[in-house]
C-alpha positions in Angstrom: 24.4 -9.5 22.2 21.9 -11.4 24.2 19.4 -10.1 26.4 18.9 -10.7 30.2 15.9 -12.8 31.0 12.8 -11.1 32.4 13.0 -10.9 36.1 11.0 -13.0 38.3 10.3 -10.2 40.9 7.0 -9.0 39.8 7.1 -5.6 42.1 10.1 -4.3 39.5 8.6 -3.2 36.1 10.6 -3.8 33.0 9.8 -1.7 29.7 9.0 -3.8 26.4 11.2 -6.4 25.6 11.8 -4.6 22.1 12.8 -1.3 23.8 15.4 -3.0 25.7 16.7 -4.7 22.7 16.9 -1.3 21.0 18.9 0.2 23.8 21.5 -2.7 23.7 21.8 -2.0 20.1 22.1 1.6 20.5 24.4 1.9 23.7 26.4 -1.5 25.0 26.5 -0.3 28.4 23.4 0.8 29.6 21.0 0.0 32.6 17.3 0.8 33.6 16.8 1.7 37.2 13.3 2.2 39.0 12.3 5.2 41.1 13.5 3.7 44.3 17.3 3.4 42.8 16.6 -0.4 42.2 18.1 -2.0 38.8 15.6 -3.5 36.8 17.5 -4.4 33.7 21.3 -4.1 32.8 23.0 -4.9 29.7 25.8 -7.6 29.0 28.5 -5.6 28.0 27.8 -3.3 31.2 27.6 -6.4 33.5 30.8 -7.7 32.2 32.6 -4.2 32.5 31.7 -4.3 36.3 32.9 -7.8 36.5 29.3 -8.8 38.3 27.1 -11.7 37.6 24.0 -9.8 38.0 22.7 -6.5 39.7 19.2 -6.9 38.9 17.0 -5.9 42.0 19.7 -4.4 43.7 20.5 -0.8 44.5 22.2 1.2 41.8 24.6 2.5 44.6 26.3 -0.8 44.4 27.5 0.0 40.9 28.5 3.6 41.5 30.8 5.4 44.1 30.0 9.1 45.0 26.5 8.8 46.4 26.3 12.6 46.7 27.2 13.0 42.8 24.5 10.3 42.0 21.8 12.0 44.5 22.7 15.3 42.3 21.9 13.4 39.2 18.5 12.3 40.4 17.5 15.9 41.5 18.6 17.1 38.3 16.7 14.2 36.4 13.5 15.1 38.4 13.8 18.9 37.5 15.4 18.8 33.9 14.4 15.6 32.3 18.0 14.2 32.0 21.5 14.9 32.6 24.5 13.9 30.4 28.2 13.0 30.8 28.4 13.4 34.9 31.7 12.4 35.9 31.5 9.2 38.3 33.2 6.1 39.3 32.1 2.6 38.5 33.0 0.0 41.2 34.2 -3.1 39.7 33.6 -6.2 41.8 37.3 -6.7 42.7 37.1 -3.0 44.2 38.4 -1.0 41.5 37.2 2.2 40.3 36.7 2.9 36.7 36.1 6.5 35.9 33.1 6.9 33.5 30.8 9.2 32.5 27.0 8.7 33.2 24.3 10.2 31.5 20.6 9.7 33.1 17.2 10.4 31.6 13.6 9.0 31.8 13.0 5.9 29.9 10.8 6.7 26.9 7.4 5.2 26.3 7.5 4.0 30.0 3.8 5.5 30.7 5.1 7.3 33.8 6.2 4.4 35.6 9.1 6.2 37.0 11.8 4.1 35.1 15.2 5.9 34.4 17.7 5.2 31.7 21.6 5.4 32.6 23.9 5.1 29.8 27.6 4.5 30.8 30.7 5.6 28.8 34.3 5.3 30.0 36.1 8.3 30.0 38.8 6.9 27.8 36.2 6.7 25.2 34.7 10.2 25.6 36.7 11.7 22.6 35.9 9.3 19.9 37.7 9.4 16.5 34.7 8.3 14.8 33.5 12.1 14.8 36.3 12.9 12.3 34.5 11.7 9.3 31.9 14.3 9.9 33.6 17.1 11.8 36.8 16.8 10.3 35.9 17.4 6.7 34.8 21.0 6.3 33.5 20.9 2.6 31.2 17.8 3.3 30.0 19.1 6.5 29.1 22.4 4.9 27.0 20.4 2.3 25.3 18.6 5.3 24.7 21.9 7.3 22.7 23.1 4.3 20.6 20.0 3.6 16.9 20.3 4.1 16.7 16.8 5.6 17.7 16.9 9.4 21.1 14.5 9.5 22.6 13.0 12.7 25.8 11.2 13.1 26.6 8.8 15.9 30.0 7.4 17.2 30.1 3.5 17.7 28.6 3.9 21.1 25.4 5.8 20.4 26.6 9.2 21.1 25.6 12.2 18.9 29.0 13.7 17.1 27.2 15.7 14.8 23.6 17.0 14.0 22.7 19.9 11.1 20.7 23.0 11.6 17.6 21.3 10.1 17.2 19.1 13.1 15.9 22.4 14.9 13.0 22.4 12.5 12.4 18.6 13.1 12.6 18.6 16.8 12.5 22.2 17.8 15.5 22.5 19.5 19.1 23.8 18.5 21.3 21.1 16.9 24.2 22.0 19.2 22.2 21.0 22.3 22.4 17.4 21.2 26.0 17.0 20.6 27.7 14.6 23.0 24.5 13.2 24.2 23.5 9.4 23.8 20.9 9.4 21.2 18.6 7.7 23.5 18.4 10.6 25.7 18.6 13.1 22.7 15.2 11.6 21.5 13.6 10.3 24.7 11.3 13.0 25.4 10.5 13.9 21.6 10.4 10.6 19.7 9.7 6.8 19.7 12.9 5.4 20.7 12.1 1.9 19.6 11.6 3.2 16.3 14.8 5.0 16.2 16.6 1.9 17.7 15.0 -0.1 14.7 16.3 2.3 12.2 19.7 2.0 13.7 19.7 -1.4 14.1 22.6 -3.1 12.1 21.6 -4.8 8.9 19.1 -2.0 7.9 21.1 0.0 5.9 19.0 2.3 3.9 15.5 0.8 4.8 13.5 3.6 6.3 11.4 3.5 9.7 8.5 5.6 10.3 8.2 7.1 14.0 6.1 10.1 15.7 8.2 12.8 17.6 6.8 15.5 19.8 8.6 18.9 19.2 10.0 21.0 22.0 7.0 23.6 22.6 4.2 20.9 21.4 3.0 19.5 18.1 3.3 16.0 16.6 5.4 15.2 13.6 6.0 12.1 11.6 9.8 11.2 10.6 11.0 8.9 8.0 14.5 7.7 9.4 17.0 6.2 7.4 20.5 5.0 8.5 23.6 3.8 7.1 27.1 2.9 8.6 30.1 5.2 8.4 32.9 3.5 7.0 36.1 4.7 7.8 39.4 4.7 5.3 40.6 1.6 7.1 37.4 -0.2 6.3 36.1 -0.3 9.7 32.8 1.0 10.9 33.2 4.2 12.7 29.5 4.8 13.6 26.2 5.6 12.0 24.8 8.6 9.8 20.9 8.9 9.9 18.6 11.0 7.8 15.5 12.3 9.4 12.6 13.4 6.8 9.6 15.2 7.9 6.9 13.4 6.1 3.8 14.7 8.3 2.1 16.6 5.6 2.7 13.8 3.0 1.1 11.2 5.5 -1.8 13.8 6.4 -2.8 13.9 2.8 -2.5 10.2 2.1 -5.0 9.8 5.3 -7.3 12.6 3.9 -7.2 10.9 0.4 -7.8 7.4 2.0 -10.8 8.6 3.7 -12.4 10.5 0.7 -11.7 7.3 -1.3 -13.6 5.2 1.3 -16.2 7.7 1.6 -16.6 7.2 -2.5 -16.7 3.7 -2.1 -19.4 3.6 0.4 -21.2 6.0 -1.8 -20.9 3.7 -4.8 -21.8 0.6 -3.0 -25.1 2.5 -1.5 -26.2 3.9 -4.6 -25.7 0.5 -6.7 -27.7 -1.2 -3.9 -30.6 1.6 -4.2 -30.7 1.3 -8.0 -31.2 -2.5 -7.9 -34.8 -2.2 -6.4 -36.5 -0.2 -9.3 -34.1 -2.3 -11.8 -35.7 -5.5 -10.6 -39.0 -4.0 -10.9 -38.4 -2.8 -14.3 -37.2 -6.4 -15.6 -40.0 -8.2 -13.7 -42.9 -5.8 -15.3 -41.4 -5.8 -18.7 -41.2 -9.8 -18.5 -44.6 -9.8 -17.8 -45.8 -7.6 -20.2 -44.2 -9.6 -22.9 -45.6 -13.0 -21.7 -49.4 -11.7 -21.0 -49.5 -9.1 -23.7 -47.0 -9.9 -26.2 -49.5 -11.2 -28.7 -51.5 -8.1 -29.0 -48.3 -5.7 -29.5 -47.3 -4.9 -32.9 -43.7 -5.9 -34.1 -42.8 -2.2 -33.2 -44.2 -2.6 -29.8 -42.1 -5.9 -29.3 -39.0 -4.1 -30.6 -39.4 -1.5 -28.1 -40.2 -4.0 -25.2 -37.0 -5.9 -26.3 -34.9 -2.5 -26.2 -36.2 -2.0 -22.7 -35.2 -5.5 -21.7 -31.6 -5.1 -23.3 -31.2 -1.6 -21.7 -32.1 -3.0 -18.2 -29.6 -6.0 -18.6 -26.7 -3.3 -19.3 -27.8 -1.3 -16.3 -27.9 -4.7 -14.0 -24.0 -5.4 -15.6 -23.1 -1.8 -14.9 -24.4 -2.1 -11.3 -22.9 -5.3 -10.7 -19.6 -4.1 -11.8 -19.9 -0.8 -9.7 -20.7 -3.1 -6.7 -17.6 -5.3 -7.3 -15.5 -2.2 -7.9 -16.5 -0.5 -4.6 -15.7 -4.0 -2.5 -11.9 -3.9 -3.6 -9.8 -2.7 -0.8 -12.5 -2.6 1.7 -13.0 -6.4 1.7 -9.7 -8.1 0.1 -9.9 -11.3 1.8 -7.2 -13.8 2.9 -4.1 -13.6 0.5 -2.5 -17.0 -0.1 -0.3 -18.7 -2.2 -2.6 -19.6 -5.4 -2.0 -21.9 -8.3 -2.9 -19.7 -11.3 -3.5 -22.9 -13.6 -6.7 -24.0 -11.9 -8.3 -20.6 -12.0 -7.3 -20.3 -15.8 -8.8 -23.7 -16.6 -11.9 -22.6 -14.9 -12.2 -19.8 -17.1 -11.3 -21.5 -20.2 -14.3 -23.7 -19.8 -16.6 -21.0 -18.9 -15.5 -19.0 -22.0 -15.3 -21.9 -24.3 -18.7 -20.9 -26.1 -17.6 -17.5 -26.8 -14.1 -18.6 -28.0 -15.6 -21.3 -30.4 -18.2 -18.8 -31.6 -15.3 -16.5 -32.7 -12.8 -19.0 -33.6 -10.1 -18.0 -31.1 -7.5 -20.1 -29.7 -6.7 -19.9 -25.9 -3.1 -20.7 -24.8 -2.6 -21.2 -21.2 0.8 -21.9 -19.2 2.1 -25.2 -18.6 3.2 -24.7 -14.8 2.9 -21.2 -13.8 4.4 -20.0 -10.6 2.4 -19.5 -7.6 1.1 -16.0 -6.9 0.5 -14.3 -3.4 -3.0 -13.1 -3.7 -6.6 -13.3 -3.1 -7.9 -16.2 -5.2 -11.3 -14.7 -6.4 -9.6 -11.3 -7.2 -6.9 -13.7 -9.3 -10.0 -15.0 -11.1 -11.3 -11.4 -11.7 -8.2 -10.0 -13.1 -7.9 -13.3 -15.4 -11.4 -13.0 -16.3 -11.4 -9.3 -17.2 -8.2 -9.6 -19.2 -9.2 -12.4 -21.3 -12.9 -11.2 -21.7 -11.2 -7.9 -22.9 -9.1 -9.5 -25.4 -12.1 -11.6 -26.8 -14.4 -8.5 -27.1 -11.8 -6.6 -29.0 -10.1 -9.2 -30.9 -11.9 -8.4 -34.4 -12.6 -10.6 -37.5 -9.5 -12.5 -38.3 -7.9 -15.9 -39.1 -5.7 -17.7 -36.5 -7.4 -15.5 -33.6 -5.3 -16.6 -30.5 -4.9 -15.4 -26.9 -1.9 -16.4 -24.9 -1.8 -16.3 -21.2 1.8 -16.2 -19.7 3.1 -16.3 -16.0 6.6 -15.8 -14.9 8.2 -15.3 -11.5 10.4 -11.8 -11.3 12.6 -10.5 -8.5 9.5 -8.2 -7.7 7.0 -11.0 -7.9 4.6 -13.1 -10.5 3.8 -11.2 -13.7 0.4 -12.3 -15.4 0.5 -11.2 -18.9 -2.7 -11.8 -21.4 -1.6 -11.3 -25.3 -3.8 -11.2 -28.1 -3.4 -10.8 -31.9 -6.2 -8.5 -32.3 -6.9 -5.0 -33.6 -4.7 -3.3 -31.3 -5.0 -0.2 -29.3 -3.7 3.3 -30.5 -1.2 5.1 -28.2 -3.9 7.8 -27.3 -6.2 5.0 -26.2 -3.7 3.2 -24.0 -3.3 6.3 -21.6 -7.2 5.7 -21.3 -8.0 2.1 -21.1 -7.9 1.6 -17.2 -10.4 4.5 -16.9 -13.5 3.9 -15.3 -16.4 3.6 -17.8 -14.0 3.9 -20.9 -15.0 1.3 -23.5 -12.6 2.4 -26.2 -13.5 1.8 -30.0 -16.3 -1.1 -30.4 -16.3 -3.3 -33.1 -19.4 -4.0 -35.0 -21.5 -7.0 -33.4 -19.1 -7.0 -30.4 -20.9 -7.2 -27.0 -21.3 -3.7 -25.2 -19.3 -3.5 -22.0 -19.2 -1.5 -19.0 -15.8 0.1 -19.3 -15.3 -0.9 -15.6 -13.5 -4.4 -16.0 -10.2 -3.0 -16.6 -10.7 -0.6 -14.0 -11.4 -3.4 -11.6 -7.9 -4.9 -12.7 -6.1 -1.8 -12.0 -7.6 -1.6 -8.5 -7.0 -5.1 -7.6 -3.3 -5.0 -8.6 -3.1 -1.6 -6.6 -4.8 -3.2 -3.7 -2.0 -6.1 -3.5 0.9 -3.5 -3.9 1.1 -4.5 -7.7 0.6 -2.5 -11.1 -1.1 -3.0 -14.5 0.3 -1.7 -17.7 -0.5 -2.3 -21.7 1.7 -2.6 -24.7 0.1 -2.5 -28.1 0.5 -1.1 -31.3 -2.4 -0.8 -33.7 -3.0 -3.8 -35.9 -0.5 -5.8 -33.9 -2.7 -7.0 -30.8 -2.2 -6.1 -27.3 -0.6 -7.2 -24.3 -1.8 -6.6 -20.8 0.3 -7.3 -17.8 -0.5 -7.3 -14.1 2.4 -7.5 -11.4 1.6 -9.1 -8.2 4.1 -8.8 -5.5 5.9 -11.6 -3.9 6.1 -12.4 0.0 
């Protein structure tokens, strides 16, 4: 269905294009009227039903007969908010009168601009056989009546044919009040119609849309709406069934958790910066002490001074990792399609001295698929996983680390596998915890226990995940899944 082009008359205000498209999906024969009874938009189906080229800018009385009835409708709209299924005659271009039912209500989301929505249904379509799949099957209806989630069934013209009792908990009004109403009017004063129209749009089977609704009597709720077509025994589409789940408390908890995480990240960032100042002083003075007074210190004194510098360097690494961890999720950067191979080759060159010192062979993929990510964070993931494999390799002949990337339906998987000492089942459950360093082999560098936590946080910030597979003595395989587009 095509939409009518926007009107050139600036004095006639149109709702948003998205809302008009949604109305056309919900109800084929529909128009929008301003407070002076002028038509500001009319659907193609209603224009064809009336046999007229266009009514935009004209008085709506040119389309409907029985002015007194229309005036009564306007009065009821002003007083009650909407009126449904009012009998009236639609006047065809050739003069014929077509009996229709007219439902009128204020256009939702129009910010008090005085626009009214009129939904037209021919009287011959008033009793729709598509209500049979819900209303005519007592057993299944009893199941829907007892469901905790709100359920609404619509016929092919967007009129409510069934609403279960749970809808009262969502909208604050009895479900029987909605029966026979166009769904656009049933939700117009209580919800975001454009979001509902998007959920009911053909081709979105089972894909949820969230919208905010205002309950009768006050209070805003967040609903997750999923819809699917009702398929009749003949194989034809008989309408739509929509499921409305109240996710207000869940979204509020997620918001509170996100705020607390943000506060924690800011706190870690601030503390890490504050720790840098005394640490720089400590490193500077210990270096001066070694340079200026090293010859007068005993071997024990020089040993203590070395221990101070080593501890300071470890603290510096810890602060740097904490700062990096705090930045993830707050400054993710621009995601782009990144070729992992140049990143991995850069890392191989940087790690070459460590790899050669331990006799480890590093194998890289020949032509990995592109990953949708932040390039610097792909570098961090690869660096931490390969560095972790080097650190926990242990002494063995034929030491080897393999980096493999492959495309899946879910995205791109980066896998780093080693033939080192492996990880016990108990350790696997904790390896991604912050500050957890695991069992350190003799002579290995002391890590901060933040590297794998950074990998996990980057993966989750990209909407992916990370996991490990390992057996003691049989090496370990760390995998990171980065979703596709």
